[in-house]
PAGU-627434 format. One line per field, with one value per residue (C-alpha): chain; y negated, x, z negated; residue number from 1; residue in three letters. Coordinates in Angstrom, 2 decimals. Example, Ala and Ser with C-alpha at 12.3 -4.5 7.8 and 13.67 -1.06 7.14 Angstrom:
<mitis>
c = c(A,A)
y = c(4.50,1.06)
x = c(12.30,13.67)
z = c(-7.80,-7.14)
k = c(1,2)
r = c(ALA,SER)
</mitis>
This chain:
<mitis>
c = c(A,A,A,A,A,A,A,A,A,A,A,A,A,A,A,A,A,A,A,A,A,A,A,A,A,A,A,A,A,A,A,A,A,A,A,A,A,A,A,A,A,A,A,A,A,A,A,A,A,A,A,A,A,A,A,A,A,A,A,A,A,A,A,A,A,A,A,A,A,A,A,A,A,A,A,A,A,A,A,A,A,A,A,A,A,A,A,A,A,A,A,A,A,A,A,A,A,A,A,A,A,A,A,A,A,A,A,A,A,A,A,A,A,A,A,A,A,A,A,A,A,A,A,A,A,A,A,A,A,A,A,A,A,A,A,A,A,A,A,A,A,A,A,A,A,A,A,A,A,A,A,A,A,A,A,A,A,A,A,A,A,A,A,A,A,A,A,A,A,A,A,A,A,A,A,A,A,A,A,A,A,A,A,A,A,A,A,A,A,A,A,A,A,A,A,A,A,A,A,A,A,A,A,A,A,A,A,A,A,A,A,A,A,A,A,A,A,A,A,A,A,A,A,A,A,A,A,A,A,A,A,A,A,A,A,A,A,A,A,A,A,A,A,A,A,A,A,A,A,A,A,A,A,A,A,A,A,A,A,A,A,A,A,A,A,A,A,A,A,A,A,A,A,A,A,A,A,A,A,A,A,A,A,A,A,A,A,A,A,A,A,A,A,A,A,A,A,A,A,A,A,A,A,A,A,A,A,A,A,A,A,A,A,A,A,A,A,A,A,A,A,A,A,A,A,A,A,A,A,A,A,A,A,A,A,A,A,A,A,A)
y = c(-93.55,-96.12,-93.94,-90.95,-93.20,-94.41,-90.82,-89.87,-92.71,-91.53,-87.99,-89.00,-91.91,-91.10,-92.69,-91.62,-92.22,-89.93,-87.52,-85.32,-81.75,-81.13,-83.41,-83.07,-86.18,-84.86,-81.53,-83.27,-85.47,-82.42,-80.57,-83.53,-82.82,-79.21,-77.46,-74.20,-74.35,-71.52,-73.25,-76.36,-74.93,-72.36,-69.62,-67.16,-67.59,-65.47,-62.43,-62.44,-62.19,-59.27,-58.96,-62.42,-61.19,-64.30,-63.12,-63.99,-67.38,-68.25,-67.17,-69.73,-72.40,-71.60,-72.21,-75.72,-78.27,-81.75,-84.48,-87.26,-90.34,-93.28,-96.52,-94.87,-92.60,-95.56,-97.32,-94.63,-94.59,-98.34,-98.74,-95.51,-95.66,-92.76,-91.78,-90.43,-93.27,-96.46,-99.46,-101.99,-104.21,-101.28,-100.04,-103.48,-103.51,-100.05,-101.09,-104.18,-102.14,-99.44,-102.15,-103.73,-100.28,-99.61,-102.80,-101.97,-98.48,-99.76,-102.50,-105.28,-106.58,-110.11,-109.99,-109.32,-112.46,-113.44,-114.15,-112.02,-109.16,-108.84,-112.45,-112.11,-113.26,-111.67,-115.16,-115.33,-112.26,-112.27,-110.31,-107.36,-107.26,-107.51,-104.64,-102.44,-103.55,-102.62,-99.20,-98.72,-99.74,-97.37,-94.45,-95.51,-92.37,-89.97,-91.96,-92.06,-88.30,-87.52,-89.73,-88.28,-84.76,-85.77,-87.26,-84.10,-81.89,-84.03,-83.99,-80.20,-79.69,-82.00,-79.96,-76.73,-78.28,-79.56,-76.08,-74.59,-77.12,-76.31,-72.55,-72.96,-75.16,-72.51,-69.78,-71.79,-72.27,-68.51,-67.72,-70.25,-68.77,-65.26,-66.39,-67.96,-64.79,-62.65,-64.91,-64.82,-61.03,-60.69,-63.06,-61.10,-57.81,-59.26,-60.65,-57.27,-55.54,-58.03,-57.63,-53.82,-54.03,-56.37,-54.12,-51.10,-53.04,-54.17,-50.59,-49.48,-52.30,-51.41,-47.78,-48.88,-51.14,-48.29,-46.01,-48.74,-49.36,-45.66,-45.60,-48.29,-46.75,-45.22,-48.55,-50.35,-47.72,-48.43,-52.18,-51.68,-49.55,-52.20,-54.98,-52.99,-52.32,-56.01,-57.12,-54.65,-55.77,-59.48,-58.80,-56.88,-59.62,-62.76,-63.35,-63.11,-65.46,-68.07,-67.70,-68.14,-71.32,-72.78,-71.73,-73.63,-76.74,-76.40,-75.55,-79.11,-80.15,-76.84,-75.09,-72.55,-70.77,-69.92,-66.89,-65.07,-65.78,-64.33,-61.20,-60.77,-61.19,-58.52,-56.15,-56.56,-56.68,-53.47,-51.73,-53.06,-51.95,-48.52,-47.95,-49.37,-46.67,-43.76,-44.45,-44.31,-47.49,-49.27,-52.45,-52.85,-51.64,-53.73,-52.53,-54.34,-57.50,-57.16,-56.60,-59.84,-61.72,-60.39,-61.30,-64.83,-65.34,-64.19,-66.39,-69.54,-68.99,-70.95,-74.03,-73.84,-73.87,-76.77,-78.72,-78.05,-79.24,-82.33,-83.10,-82.59,-84.93,-87.47,-87.35,-87.88,-90.88,-92.43,-91.89,-93.37,-96.30,-96.91,-96.69,-99.17,-101.59,-101.33,-101.92,-104.99,-106.39,-105.75,-107.47,-110.42,-110.82,-110.64,-113.31,-115.53,-115.26,-116.12,-119.22,-120.40)
x = c(165.91,164.52,165.61,163.56,160.54,160.92,161.33,158.06,156.23,157.57,156.30,152.85,151.95,149.55,147.00,143.60,141.73,139.07,140.04,138.55,139.91,138.89,141.67,145.43,145.54,142.72,144.49,147.71,145.84,144.11,147.41,148.89,146.38,147.59,144.84,145.66,145.58,143.04,140.74,140.35,140.53,138.28,140.65,137.97,138.98,142.08,139.82,139.24,143.00,144.29,147.46,148.53,149.36,147.85,148.42,152.12,151.44,148.68,150.93,153.50,150.80,149.51,153.00,153.13,153.77,153.20,154.61,152.23,152.81,154.42,156.11,159.48,159.03,157.91,161.21,163.19,160.69,161.19,164.92,166.29,169.43,171.86,171.84,175.40,177.11,175.22,177.52,177.32,174.89,172.59,172.81,171.74,168.83,167.72,167.90,165.78,163.14,163.11,162.71,159.79,158.20,158.55,156.68,154.10,153.30,153.23,150.78,153.18,154.00,153.21,156.38,158.54,159.86,157.89,159.41,161.26,162.79,165.90,166.89,166.12,168.87,169.50,169.46,165.75,164.98,163.83,165.82,163.40,163.39,167.17,167.47,165.29,167.29,170.64,169.26,168.00,171.34,173.15,170.97,170.22,171.75,169.66,166.52,167.40,168.07,164.88,162.82,164.60,163.75,160.11,160.13,161.68,159.18,156.29,157.49,158.05,154.57,153.11,154.84,153.36,149.88,150.26,151.42,148.32,146.09,147.75,147.33,143.66,143.04,144.73,142.57,139.41,140.57,141.17,137.72,136.12,138.02,136.93,133.31,133.70,135.36,132.57,129.94,131.84,132.13,128.37,127.71,130.05,128.40,124.98,126.30,127.80,124.52,122.62,125.15,124.91,121.12,121.26,123.79,121.54,118.63,120.83,121.94,118.30,117.50,120.51,119.37,115.92,117.40,119.60,116.58,114.71,117.72,118.01,114.34,115.02,118.23,116.50,114.98,118.28,119.99,117.53,118.08,121.86,121.68,119.59,121.98,125.01,123.29,122.37,125.94,127.37,124.88,125.57,129.31,128.74,126.71,128.36,130.33,127.17,125.34,128.08,127.79,123.99,124.40,126.84,124.52,121.64,123.83,124.51,120.85,119.95,121.59,121.37,118.16,118.47,121.34,119.32,117.49,120.53,122.62,119.87,119.63,123.41,123.56,120.90,122.65,126.22,125.27,123.25,126.16,128.62,126.42,125.90,129.63,130.54,128.49,129.54,133.08,135.84,137.94,135.78,135.51,139.30,140.00,141.25,138.32,135.89,138.00,137.92,134.15,133.73,135.91,133.82,130.63,131.90,132.97,129.58,127.67,129.66,130.39,127.33,127.95,131.66,130.87,128.46,131.11,133.65,131.13,130.48,134.17,134.73,131.82,133.06,136.54,135.13,133.12,136.19,138.22,135.46,135.12,138.86,138.78,135.88,137.74,140.86,138.79,137.15,140.50,141.92,138.95,139.31,142.95,142.06,139.41,141.87,144.37,141.76,140.73,144.33)
z = c(-180.49,-178.07,-175.13,-176.38,-176.88,-173.29,-172.07,-173.82,-172.05,-168.68,-169.28,-170.56,-168.27,-165.39,-163.15,-164.51,-161.23,-159.76,-157.01,-154.32,-154.47,-150.85,-149.55,-149.86,-152.05,-154.23,-154.69,-155.74,-158.23,-159.73,-160.05,-161.95,-164.75,-165.13,-163.12,-161.38,-157.61,-157.25,-159.79,-157.66,-154.12,-152.42,-151.21,-150.09,-146.44,-147.11,-147.59,-143.82,-143.21,-145.35,-143.25,-144.41,-147.95,-149.49,-153.09,-152.95,-151.37,-153.88,-156.75,-155.60,-155.32,-158.82,-160.23,-158.80,-161.52,-160.18,-162.44,-163.31,-161.21,-163.02,-162.10,-162.83,-159.83,-157.73,-158.51,-156.66,-153.80,-153.49,-154.10,-152.60,-154.78,-155.24,-158.91,-158.69,-156.85,-157.86,-158.30,-161.12,-159.27,-158.45,-162.06,-163.26,-160.75,-161.90,-165.57,-164.88,-163.04,-165.72,-168.39,-166.53,-166.11,-169.85,-170.71,-168.05,-169.41,-173.00,-172.10,-173.07,-169.59,-170.77,-172.92,-169.85,-168.07,-164.96,-161.54,-158.98,-160.92,-158.72,-159.58,-163.28,-165.66,-169.05,-170.53,-169.74,-171.87,-175.46,-178.04,-177.92,-174.12,-173.98,-176.49,-174.25,-171.20,-172.77,-173.74,-170.17,-168.75,-171.07,-170.00,-166.41,-164.93,-167.04,-166.26,-162.57,-162.39,-164.29,-161.96,-158.95,-160.14,-160.49,-156.99,-155.55,-157.40,-156.17,-152.55,-152.68,-154.13,-151.47,-148.75,-150.17,-150.32,-146.74,-145.68,-147.31,-145.50,-142.18,-142.74,-143.65,-140.58,-138.41,-139.96,-139.32,-135.71,-135.37,-136.80,-134.46,-131.53,-132.51,-132.58,-129.13,-127.81,-129.23,-127.67,-124.36,-124.53,-125.09,-122.20,-119.92,-120.87,-120.09,-116.79,-115.84,-116.65,-114.47,-111.64,-111.86,-111.68,-108.69,-106.94,-107.41,-105.92,-103.04,-102.35,-102.22,-99.77,-97.61,-97.49,-96.39,-93.71,-92.50,-92.15,-90.28,-88.04,-87.21,-86.23,-83.64,-82.35,-79.32,-78.36,-78.73,-76.55,-73.75,-74.11,-74.12,-70.98,-69.24,-70.30,-69.10,-65.77,-65.43,-66.19,-63.66,-61.02,-61.62,-61.43,-58.18,-56.46,-57.92,-54.68,-52.60,-54.95,-54.44,-50.67,-50.84,-52.92,-50.37,-47.55,-49.18,-49.17,-45.42,-44.82,-45.74,-42.45,-40.50,-41.62,-38.77,-40.57,-43.71,-42.23,-40.77,-43.89,-46.08,-43.95,-43.90,-47.67,-48.25,-45.87,-47.15,-50.88,-50.52,-48.78,-51.38,-54.29,-52.74,-52.15,-55.59,-57.34,-55.12,-53.94,-56.55,-56.87,-54.31,-56.39,-56.44,-52.89,-49.96,-47.86,-50.10,-49.75,-45.95,-46.08,-48.05,-45.53,-42.60,-44.46,-45.13,-41.50,-40.20,-42.66,-41.97,-38.24,-37.11,-39.33,-38.45,-34.69,-35.21,-37.12,-34.30,-31.66,-33.79,-34.07,-30.32,-29.49,-32.01,-30.47,-26.96,-28.13,-29.76,-26.52,-24.35,-26.69,-26.47,-22.65,-22.48,-24.73,-22.53,-19.36,-20.85,-21.90,-18.38,-16.69,-19.01,-18.01,-14.26,-14.62,-16.41,-13.52,-10.92,-12.79,-12.90)
k = c(1,2,3,4,5,6,7,8,9,10,11,12,13,14,15,16,17,18,19,20,21,22,23,24,25,26,27,28,29,30,31,32,33,34,35,36,37,38,39,40,41,42,43,44,45,46,47,48,49,50,51,52,53,54,55,56,57,58,59,60,61,62,63,64,65,66,67,68,69,70,71,72,73,74,75,76,77,78,79,80,81,82,83,84,85,86,87,88,89,90,91,92,93,94,95,96,97,98,99,100,101,102,103,104,105,106,107,108,109,110,111,112,113,114,115,116,117,118,119,120,121,122,123,124,125,126,127,128,129,130,131,132,133,134,135,136,137,138,139,140,141,142,143,144,145,146,147,148,149,150,151,152,153,154,155,156,157,158,159,160,161,162,163,164,165,166,167,168,169,170,171,172,173,174,175,176,177,178,179,180,181,182,183,184,185,186,187,188,189,190,191,192,193,194,195,196,197,198,199,200,201,202,203,204,205,206,207,208,209,210,211,212,213,214,215,216,217,218,219,220,221,222,223,224,225,226,227,228,229,230,231,232,233,234,235,236,237,238,239,240,241,242,243,244,245,246,247,248,249,250,251,252,253,254,255,256,257,258,259,260,261,262,263,264,265,266,267,268,269,270,271,272,273,274,275,276,277,278,279,280,281,282,283,284,285,286,287,288,289,290,291,292,293,294,295,296,297,298,299,300,301,302,303,304,305,306,307,308,309,310,311,312,313,314,315,316,317,318,319,320,321,322,323,324,325,326,327,328,329,330,331,332,333,334,335,336,337,338,339,340)
r = c(MET,LEU,PHE,PHE,LEU,ILE,PHE,ARG,PHE,ILE,SER,SER,ASN,ALA,ASN,GLU,SER,THR,PHE,ASN,ALA,SER,SER,SER,PHE,GLY,ILE,MET,GLU,ALA,LEU,ARG,PHE,GLY,ASN,LYS,PHE,THR,ASP,ILE,VAL,ASP,THR,SER,ILE,PHE,VAL,GLN,PHE,PRO,GLU,PHE,GLU,SER,ASP,LYS,PHE,LEU,LYS,ILE,LEU,ASN,HIS,ILE,SER,VAL,PRO,LYS,ARG,SER,CYS,TYR,ASN,GLU,ILE,LEU,TYR,HIS,LEU,GLN,PHE,ASP,CYS,GLU,GLU,ALA,ASN,ASP,GLU,GLN,GLN,LYS,THR,LEU,ALA,LEU,HIS,PHE,THR,GLN,CYS,TYR,TYR,ASN,VAL,THR,GLY,LYS,LEU,ASP,GLN,PHE,PRO,SER,GLY,PRO,ILE,ASP,ASN,LEU,LYS,THR,SER,GLN,MET,SER,THR,ALA,VAL,TYR,SER,VAL,TYR,THR,SER,MET,LYS,ALA,HIS,TRP,LYS,ASN,LEU,CYS,LEU,PHE,SER,LYS,GLN,ASN,VAL,PHE,THR,GLU,GLU,THR,SER,GLN,SER,LEU,VAL,ASP,LEU,TYR,SER,THR,ILE,VAL,GLU,SER,MET,HIS,SER,ILE,ILE,SER,LEU,GLN,LYS,GLU,LEU,ASN,ALA,THR,SER,ILE,LEU,LEU,ASN,ASP,SER,LEU,MET,ASN,ILE,THR,THR,GLN,LEU,ASN,LYS,THR,ILE,ASP,ASN,VAL,ASN,LYS,ILE,GLN,VAL,LEU,PHE,GLU,SER,PHE,THR,GLY,TYR,PHE,ASP,ILE,VAL,LYS,THR,PHE,ILE,ASP,TYR,SER,VAL,ASP,THR,LEU,HIS,GLN,ILE,GLN,PHE,TYR,ALA,ILE,VAL,ILE,ILE,ILE,ALA,PHE,PHE,PHE,ALA,LEU,TYR,LEU,PRO,LYS,MET,LEU,VAL,PRO,VAL,THR,LEU,LEU,THR,ILE,LEU,PHE,SER,SER,ILE,ASP,ASN,PHE,LEU,GLY,LYS,ARG,VAL,LEU,MET,TRP,ASN,ASP,SER,ILE,TYR,ARG,THR,LEU,THR,LYS,ILE,VAL,TYR,SER,MET,LEU,CYS,PHE,SER,TYR,PRO,THR,ILE,GLN,ILE,ILE,TYR,PHE,LEU,ILE,GLY,LEU,THR,LYS,ARG,ILE,ILE,ASN,LEU,PHE,LYS,ASN,ASP,SER,LYS,ILE,ILE,HIS,GLU,SER,LYS,GLU,ASN,SER,ARG,LYS,ILE,GLU)
</mitis>
């Protein structure tokens, strides 16, 4: 009889605290009081996901029966004993904890001996407490299995509630992502429209530039012809220009050569230019090379002759100087002999 009274206390005891149905803990607390899941949770978000088949899932959630939390369940959470294979010492420990829980839920905890419960001796118990203890020890396995079933049911229900919370969070993430994608799509469409408009304006500007460019084509052709002619002429007379530059250097010391070199340059460059435009392959022919050699020899013949004359005179002076030195040395030796 005492066992059934204890069993009734286990089934009816609960923590009458307030809860928040918006959290996982709040949902679990509301379910402990027999509320249906859909009565305490807003499930309207599932309407936006018809392919999910939420009716079946919500039906399972509505059939959740969460046992009311009691200290009997907490005993198994704390001790972690196996209800099938508990030894004598573990059975005694379970009976002591179940006895303490009984006095706790009946509001008579002051009748239960104080001190660490695991070290409690039966000799410290009153007759009434010992009677409850022996009943608990006799039915420890049934109490343990019942509490274990409640713990399993609670953990399963908690897993389902957590699964629901995860699904809802994922759906909110999907909706948020869809909004971002829609906003991005609108932005891209606007950007493409702006780019298309700018491209059309650019094409119009390019067409105008092309028309303007075509109007100046004749002028550019004249400029190109002049540039080509100038390049050909410079290429034709570059050798003569080099000779003139060298001639100016020599003219600093031999100014007489500047006039004939200038005349020769005008003559030979005119002949070279004339033949280059009228005789095929003239620019690459050996005759042009020979003409340049003759031109160079004529231009630098005068300074070459002057350099040769200078070298001959310099050589004579060195020889005379050497002869004079030898004569002086010889006379010095003769004078020395006479003195002796």
